[in-house]
C-alpha positions in Angstrom: 91.0 92.2 91.9 94.4 91.5 90.5 94.8 89.8 86.9 96.1 86.1 87.7 98.4 84.3 85.6 97.2 83.0 82.5 96.9 79.4 81.9 95.9 76.8 79.1 95.4 74.0 81.8 92.2 72.9 82.4 90.8 70.6 85.4 90.9 66.9 83.3 87.4 65.7 82.8 86.4 62.9 85.5 85.0 59.9 83.3 83.3 56.8 85.6 83.2 53.4 83.9 80.2 52.2 84.0 79.8 48.6 82.8 76.1 48.2 83.2 74.6 47.6 79.7 77.9 48.1 77.9 77.4 52.1 78.8 79.8 54.4 79.5 78.6 57.9 81.6 79.0 61.1 80.4 82.6 63.1 81.1 82.0 65.9 83.8 82.5 69.1 81.8 86.0 70.6 82.8 86.1 74.0 84.9 88.0 76.5 83.3 90.7 78.4 85.6 89.6 81.7 86.6 91.7 84.7 84.6 91.1 86.9 87.9 92.2 86.3 91.5 92.1 88.3 94.5 94.8 90.7 95.6 97.4 89.1 97.7 98.8 91.5 100.3 102.2 92.4 100.4 103.9 92.5 103.6 107.6 94.2 102.9 110.1 93.2 105.4 112.1 95.8 107.0 116.0 95.7 105.5 118.8 98.1 106.2 121.8 99.0 103.7 123.3 101.3 101.2 120.2 101.6 99.1 118.1 101.7 101.7 119.6 104.7 103.6 119.9 106.3 100.0 115.9 105.8 99.5 115.4 107.7 103.3 117.6 110.5 102.1 115.7 111.0 99.2 112.2 110.6 100.7 113.7 113.3 103.2 114.8 115.9 101.0 111.6 115.3 98.6 109.1 115.5 101.1 111.0 118.3 102.7 110.8 120.4 99.4 107.2 119.7 99.0 106.0 120.7 102.3 108.3 123.8 102.6 107.8 125.0 99.0 104.7 127.1 99.8 106.1 128.9 102.4 109.4 130.2 100.7 109.1 134.2 100.0 110.2 136.1 97.4 110.4 140.1 96.8 108.6 140.9 93.5 107.7 144.9 94.5 104.7 146.3 95.9 101.3 144.8 95.1 102.7 141.7 93.8 102.7 138.0 95.4 105.6 137.6 97.7 105.3 133.6 97.4 108.5 132.2 95.7 106.2 129.3 94.3 102.6 130.1 93.1 100.0 129.3 90.6 97.8 132.4 91.0 94.6 131.3 89.1 92.5 134.6 89.8 95.4 137.0 88.8 96.2 134.2 85.9 99.8 134.2 86.9 102.8 131.4 87.5 105.3 132.5 89.8 108.6 130.3 90.0 110.9 132.6 92.4 112.2 135.7 89.8 110.3 133.6 86.8 106.6 135.3 85.8 104.7 133.2 83.6 101.5 134.8 81.7 98.7 132.9 80.2 99.7 133.6 76.8 103.6 132.2 77.3 102.0 128.7 78.3 104.4 127.3 75.5 107.2 127.4 78.5 105.0 124.9 80.3 104.9 122.8 77.2 108.9 123.3 77.1 108.9 122.0 80.8 106.8 118.8 79.8 109.2 118.1 77.3 112.4 118.6 79.4 110.8 116.6 82.0 109.9 113.5 79.6 113.3 113.9 77.6 115.1 113.8 80.9 113.4 110.8 82.4 113.9 109.1 79.1 118.0 110.0 79.5 118.0 108.7 83.0 115.9 105.3 82.4 118.5 104.3 79.5 121.6 105.1 81.9 119.8 103.9 85.3 116.7 102.0 84.5 113.3 102.5 86.8 115.6 104.7 89.2 112.3 107.2 88.9 109.8 104.6 90.1 112.2 103.4 92.9 113.5 106.1 94.4 111.4 109.6 93.1 108.1 108.9 92.2 105.5 110.5 94.3 103.5 107.2 94.6 106.9 105.6 95.9 107.9 108.4 98.0 104.4 108.3 100.4 104.1 104.7 100.1 107.4 104.2 101.9 106.5 106.8 104.3 103.0 104.6 105.1 104.8 101.7 105.0 107.2 103.0 108.0 104.0 104.3 109.8 102.8 100.8 109.5 105.9 99.1 110.8 106.4 101.2 113.7 102.6 100.7 114.8 101.9 97.2 114.1 105.7 95.6 113.8 107.6 94.0 111.1 106.4 91.7 108.3 106.0 88.8 110.3 104.0 90.5 113.2 101.9 92.0 110.9 100.7 88.5 109.2 99.7 87.6 112.6 97.9 90.5 113.3 96.1 90.3 109.9 95.3 86.8 110.7 94.4 87.6 114.3 90.7 87.5 115.5 89.2 90.6 116.3 90.3 92.4 119.5 90.9 95.4 121.1 94.7 95.3 120.6 94.2 94.9 116.9 91.6 97.7 116.6 93.5 100.0 118.5 96.7 99.4 116.5 94.7 99.7 113.1 93.3 103.0 114.4 96.5 104.5 115.4 98.0 103.3 112.0 94.9 104.8 109.9 94.5 108.1 111.9 98.7 108.6 110.9 98.0 107.6 107.5 95.0 110.4 107.2 97.3 113.0 109.2 99.9 112.6 106.4 97.3 112.5 103.8 95.6 115.9 105.2 99.4 117.6 105.3 99.8 116.3 101.9 96.7 117.4 100.4 96.8 120.8 102.3 100.4 121.5 101.1 99.1 121.2 97.6 96.6 123.6 97.8 98.9 126.1 99.3 100.8 126.3 95.7 97.7 127.9 94.5 97.1 130.2 97.2 98.7 132.3 99.6 100.0 130.1 102.4 100.0 132.1 105.7 96.4 133.4 104.8 94.9 130.2 103.2 96.1 128.0 106.5 94.7 130.9 108.6 91.3 131.0 106.7 91.2 127.4 106.7 91.5 126.7 110.1 89.1 129.5 111.3 86.1 128.3 108.7 87.0 131.5 106.6 88.4 129.7 103.6 86.5 129.0 100.3 84.9 125.8 99.2 87.2 124.9 96.5 90.0 125.1 99.4 88.1 122.8 101.5 87.2 120.5 98.5 90.2 119.9 96.9 92.0 119.7 100.3 89.4 116.6 101.0 90.2 115.3 97.6 94.1 115.3 97.6 93.7 113.9 101.0 91.3 111.0 99.9 93.6 110.0 97.2 96.7 110.2 98.7 95.3 108.0 101.7 93.7 105.4 99.4 97.0 105.3 96.8 99.6 105.2 99.5 97.9 103.4 102.0 95.7 101.0 100.3 96.5 100.7 96.4 100.3 100.8 96.8 101.8 98.3 94.6 98.7 98.2 92.3 99.1 101.8 91.3 102.5 100.6 90.1 101.7 97.4 88.6 98.0 98.3 86.9 97.5 101.9 86.8 100.6 103.8 85.9 101.4 103.3 82.0 105.1 104.2 82.6 106.5 100.1 83.0 104.5 99.5 79.8 106.9 101.1 77.6 109.9 102.0 79.5 111.5 98.8 78.4 112.1 100.7 75.1 114.6 102.8 76.6 116.4 100.0 78.0 119.6 98.4 76.3 121.8 95.8 77.4 124.1 98.7 79.1 121.2 100.0 81.1 122.0 99.7 84.8 119.1 97.8 86.1 118.3 95.5 89.3 120.1 92.0 88.0 120.3 88.4 89.6 123.9 86.9 88.8 122.2 83.8 88.2 125.6 82.1 86.8 127.0 82.3 90.6 123.8 82.0 92.0 122.8 78.6 90.7 121.8 75.8 91.3 120.1 77.4 94.4 119.1 75.6 97.7 119.2 75.9 101.4 122.3 76.0 103.7 123.7 75.9 107.0 126.6 77.8 108.7 129.9 76.2 107.8 128.6 74.0 105.1 130.3 74.4 102.0 129.2 75.7 98.8 131.5 73.6 96.1 129.6 72.2 93.3 126.3 74.8 94.0 125.2 78.0 93.7 125.5 81.0 96.3 121.6 81.7 96.6 120.4 79.9 99.7 116.7 80.0 98.8 116.0 82.3 101.8 113.3 84.2 100.0 114.5 87.7 101.6 114.9 88.9 98.3 111.4 89.2 97.6 110.2 89.3 101.2 112.0 93.1 101.1 110.2 94.0 97.7 107.2 96.5 97.9 105.6 95.2 95.1 106.6 91.3 95.9 108.7 90.7 92.9 111.4 87.7 92.9 114.0 89.3 90.5 115.4 85.7 90.5 113.0 85.0 87.9 114.5 87.8 85.9 113.2 91.3 84.7 109.3 92.0 85.3 107.3 94.9 84.8 106.2 94.8 88.7 110.1 95.7 89.7 110.3 99.4 90.4 114.3 99.1 90.8 114.1 100.4 94.3 117.1 97.8 95.2 116.2 97.0 98.2 116.6 93.3 97.4 120.3 94.4 97.2 120.6 95.1 100.5 118.7 91.9 101.6 121.0 89.8 99.5 124.0 91.6 100.9 122.8 90.9 104.5 122.7 86.9 103.8 125.8 86.8 101.8 127.6 88.6 104.8 126.2 86.1 107.3 127.3 82.9 105.3 131.0 84.6 104.3 130.1 85.1 100.5 130.9 87.8 98.2 128.3 90.4 98.3 126.3 91.8 95.5 124.5 88.4 94.0 121.6 90.7 93.4 123.2 94.0 91.9 122.7 97.3 90.2 124.1 96.3 86.8 123.9 95.9 83.0 123.1 92.8 81.2 126.5 93.1 79.3 128.4 93.4 82.7 126.6 90.2 84.0 127.6 88.1 80.7 131.2 89.6 80.7 131.6 88.7 84.6 130.0 85.2 84.1 132.8 84.4 81.1 135.6 86.1 83.7 136.0 89.2 81.2 136.4 92.8 82.3 133.4 94.8 83.1 132.6 98.5 82.4 129.9 101.1 82.3 128.8 102.8 79.2 127.0 105.8 79.6 128.0 107.4 76.3 126.0 105.4 73.8 123.6 106.4 70.8 120.4 106.6 72.4 121.6 108.4 75.5 123.4 110.9 73.1 120.1 111.3 71.1 118.5 112.0 74.7 121.0 114.2 75.7 121.2 116.3 72.4 117.8 116.4 72.4 117.3 117.5 76.0 120.0 120.0 75.5 118.5 122.0 72.5 115.4 122.2 74.7 117.0 123.5 77.5 119.1 126.1 75.6 115.7 127.3 73.7 114.1 127.8 77.3 117.0 129.8 78.8 117.5 131.8 75.6 113.6 132.4 75.5 113.4 133.6 79.1 116.2 135.8 79.2 115.4 137.8 75.8 111.5 137.8 75.9 110.2 141.2 75.7 108.3 142.3 78.6 105.6 144.1 76.4 103.4 142.6 74.3 100.9 143.7 72.0 97.4 142.1 70.6 95.3 143.9 67.7 92.2 142.3 66.4 90.2 143.6 63.5 86.4 144.1 63.6 84.7 141.6 61.3 81.5 143.8 61.2 81.9 145.9 59.3 85.0 145.6 57.7 85.4 149.1 57.1 83.0 152.1 57.2 83.3 155.1 54.5 83.6 158.3 56.1 81.8 161.8 54.7 85.0 163.2 53.6 85.4 160.0 51.5 88.4 158.3 53.9 88.0 154.9 55.0 87.8 153.9 58.7 88.5 150.4 60.3 87.9 149.5 63.8 90.0 147.4 66.5 90.4 145.8 69.8 93.8 146.9 71.2 95.6 145.1 73.9 98.8 146.1 75.6 100.4 143.5 77.8 102.8 145.7 80.3 104.5 142.8 82.1 106.4 145.0 84.4 105.9 146.3 88.3 105.5 150.1 87.2 102.8 152.1 85.2 104.0 152.5 81.7 103.5 155.1 78.9 103.1 154.1 75.1 103.3 156.1 71.8 101.0 154.1 69.1 101.4 155.1 66.0 100.9 153.8 62.2 103.8 152.9 59.7 103.0 152.1 56.2 99.5 154.0 55.7 100.0 157.3 54.2 97.9 160.1 56.3 96.5 157.6 58.6 95.2 158.8 62.1 94.1 157.3 65.1 91.1 157.6 67.3 90.9 156.0 70.8 87.3 155.6 72.2 86.9 157.6 75.7 90.7 159.0 75.6 91.4 160.4 72.0 88.3 161.5 70.5 90.2 163.6 67.6 92.0 162.0 65.0 95.8 162.2 65.5 98.9 160.8 63.6 99.7 159.4 67.0 98.3 158.9 70.6 99.6 158.0 74.2 98.5 155.5 76.1 99.0 154.6 79.9 99.0 151.1 81.1 98.9 150.2 84.9 101.7 148.2 86.3 101.7 144.2 85.4 98.4 144.7 83.7 96.9 144.5 80.2 95.5 147.7 79.2 92.6 147.2 76.9 91.2 150.0 74.4 88.8 150.8 71.5 90.7 152.3 68.7 89.7 153.3 65.2 92.5 154.1 62.4 91.2 156.5 59.6 93.1 156.4 56.1 92.5 158.6 53.2 91.2 156.4 49.8 94.4 157.1 48.0 96.4 155.5 50.2 94.8 152.0 50.2 96.5 149.7 47.6 94.0 147.1 47.4 91.2 145.6 49.0 93.5 144.6 52.3 96.4 146.8 52.5 99.5 146.2 55.1 100.6 148.1 57.7 102.6 148.4 61.1 101.2 149.5 64.4 104.0 150.6 66.5 104.0 150.9 70.2 106.9 152.5 71.6 107.7 153.1 75.6 108.2 156.7 76.0 110.8 156.1 78.9 112.9 153.2 77.5 112.3 153.7 73.9 111.3 149.9 73.8 109.4 149.3 70.5 107.1 146.5 69.6 105.7 146.3 66.0 102.7 144.4 64.9 101.6 143.6 61.7 97.9 144.7 60.6 95.4 144.9 58.0 93.6 147.8 56.8 90.0 146.8 54.8 88.8 149.2 52.0 86.7 148.8 49.1 87.9 147.5 45.8 90.2 149.5 43.6 
């Protein structure tokens, strides 16, 4: 069901004049126009041209990267995954070539999302809905599905005739081939997505030998079904009704944004034309309908900007083909800005303004986020410490009068080699450390070993003389030193004691 165009018009009431007895019959109540209508299936026509070729190149590159991505290898050393792109859920790591992200570094994901959002704002301010028309996954897979449909069932007119034709074995054969091809593409899509979360070679082998887990089979089926449904059946309805992006993208446009436009000043008044006919006193638009027939969302760009237009520019290719046929100048429908359209209509020079207030703002924010991410990644420590104090009891008074606090200590060794660390205190006079199961005797400093690329968890006690405490809570530093590199990490801690 699709939302129909609203209208205030109603069916007029029917009143019959009945002269018998001087009476008039009661009017028949008006029937309200339905606000909903069945979806009218769109059959895009094949078109060739510059923009169509660009779209095919983009589809090829993006799908190639998507399907090949899980198979790329990256040597991280012994015992580490060698898949270049991997989100290792059991191991709680994310790998992107040489970058390894730990769970506590989830803020890098936030940074990536901010970069993507602001980058999209900037590109939209420059080139309109170029994301929707060329690189959106829905557009990419729908393009591929429509290519299969055209290959099996023919171009627009042939598909329309097939839809209207009665059931036959030929119709069944074509539909079966098309849907099997769609399911095959959808399966490859869903299967490839699963490989980004599992080792690709072993997962594929386990999948086809029946040894994969239920999660692998379940999510593969889920993503296969959604790809088949959205790219094969829903198509433009995803862009028009499901996607939120068209509803706020206009806030990023201005008069200098490059968008798909119709030169009404040159095309109107429109009308049919024959070869050899003069175009004096009329517009160049021959009202052939090719612009909306090639549109994957069924938009007639001559009616102005519409939410359903995804900016794919296929109508530009279609219109240029017709203009060439009649020997008229091309780009009646073109990728241009509103300001340039107005300037051209009045015979003034045009220009492309990429540097504007809003693009400067977007670019500045993007540059700040990218710079921050680069600096953070290049200077981040591969060693972290986490110390959590016991809450019950807060402290224990020992027989010698000293005070003891308990802690849960975690040391994150983010390197691929075993590390030995010296743990000591600073700022708490006479303090000594006990490590349960490793160092039962109190000493001023202890050494702890942590395996490569692991989190070392320890139960420690810090003991201090009562006279070293200055208040109910005394601040001090727990100092962790890498004995091989002398790298030091300092954690500010609290030592609880009795009131003075």
